[in-house]
C-alpha positions in Angstrom: 0.0 0.0 0.0 1.2 3.5 -0.8 1.9 5.6 2.2 -0.9 8.2 2.5 -0.2 11.7 3.9 -1.2 12.5 7.5 -4.8 13.7 7.6 -5.9 11.7 4.6 -9.5 10.4 5.1 -10.7 7.2 3.5 -14.3 7.0 2.3 -16.0 3.8 1.3 -18.8 4.3 -1.2 -21.7 2.1 0.1 -23.6 0.1 -2.4 -22.5 -1.2 -5.8 -20.5 0.7 -8.4 -20.2 -0.1 -12.1 -16.6 -1.2 -12.3 -16.3 -0.2 -16.0 -16.0 3.4 -14.7 -12.6 5.0 -14.8 -11.1 8.2 -13.4 -13.8 10.6 -14.5 -16.7 8.3 -13.8 -15.6 7.5 -10.2 -14.7 11.2 -9.6 -18.2 12.1 -10.6 -19.7 9.5 -8.2 -17.5 10.9 -5.4 -18.7 14.5 -6.2 -22.4 13.9 -6.9 -23.5 10.8 -4.9 -21.0 11.1 -2.0 -21.1 14.9 -1.8 -17.3 15.0 -1.6 -14.5 16.7 -3.4 -12.6 14.1 -5.4 -9.6 16.5 -5.6 -9.4 16.9 -1.8 -6.6 14.3 -1.3 -8.9 11.8 0.3 -9.2 8.2 -0.8 -12.5 6.9 -2.2 -13.1 3.1 -2.3 -15.7 1.5 -4.7 -16.8 -2.1 -5.0 -18.4 -4.0 -7.9 -21.5 -6.1 -7.9 -19.7 -9.5 -7.6 -17.7 -8.2 -4.6 -14.3 -9.5 -5.7 -13.1 -6.2 -7.2 -12.4 -2.8 -5.6 -11.1 0.4 -7.0 -9.5 3.2 -5.1 -9.5 6.8 -6.3 -7.0 9.3 -4.9 -5.8 12.7 -5.8 -2.1 12.9 -4.9 -1.6 16.6 -5.6 -0.5 16.2 -9.2 -3.2 14.0 -10.6 -5.8 11.3 -10.0 -4.5 7.8 -9.1 -6.7 4.8 -9.7 -5.8 1.5 -8.0 -7.6 -1.8 -8.4 -7.5 -5.1 -6.6 -9.3 -8.3 -7.4 -9.4 -11.2 -5.0 -8.8 -14.6 -6.5 -10.9 -16.2 -3.7 -13.5 -14.6 -1.4 -15.2 -11.3 -1.4 -14.5 -7.9 0.0 -16.5 -7.1 3.1 -18.9 -4.2 2.5 -21.5 -2.5 4.6 -25.2 -3.3 4.1 -26.2 0.2 3.2 -27.2 0.8 -0.4 -26.1 4.4 -0.6 -24.0 6.9 1.3 -20.4 6.6 2.5 -18.6 5.1 5.4 -15.4 6.5 7.0 -12.5 4.0 7.4 -9.2 4.2 9.2 -6.0 3.3 7.5 -5.9 0.0 9.5 -9.5 -0.8 8.4 -8.5 -0.1 4.7 -5.5 -2.5 5.1 -7.8 -5.2 6.4 -10.4 -4.6 3.7 -7.7 -5.0 1.0 -6.6 -8.3 2.6 -10.1 -9.6 2.5 -10.5 -9.5 6.3 -13.8 -8.4 8.0 -12.7 -4.9 9.0 -16.0 -4.3 10.9 -15.3 -6.8 13.7 -11.7 -7.8 13.8 -11.1 -10.5 16.4 -7.9 -10.8 18.3 -6.4 -14.3 18.4 -5.1 -14.1 21.9 -6.2 -12.3 25.1 -3.9 -12.1 28.3 -5.2 -14.2 31.2 -3.2 -12.7 34.0 -1.4 -9.5 34.7 1.4 -11.0 36.8 
């Protein structure tokens, strides 16, 4: 994952997005449907209907960057909402891109005693 500048917010576009869209189409969705500025430096994450493909749109200060990831097995975990946006932390984005359920991460070990 590319290191994002401090203060960068990550917005997940709830619902399904037509994955044939590119830079301009995804920027238009961010601006019109999410009521956000696609040139703000924030990251916008979109998912296709099948759930195995996501695209990330990010303005790096010089131009728009478009990143895509397809899972060979499994699906990306997405909120049940059909419209709107969800704010993610950088850690939640990292889990999402790994195919982990970012909504309820479970620790594999808990300490039993303090001493």
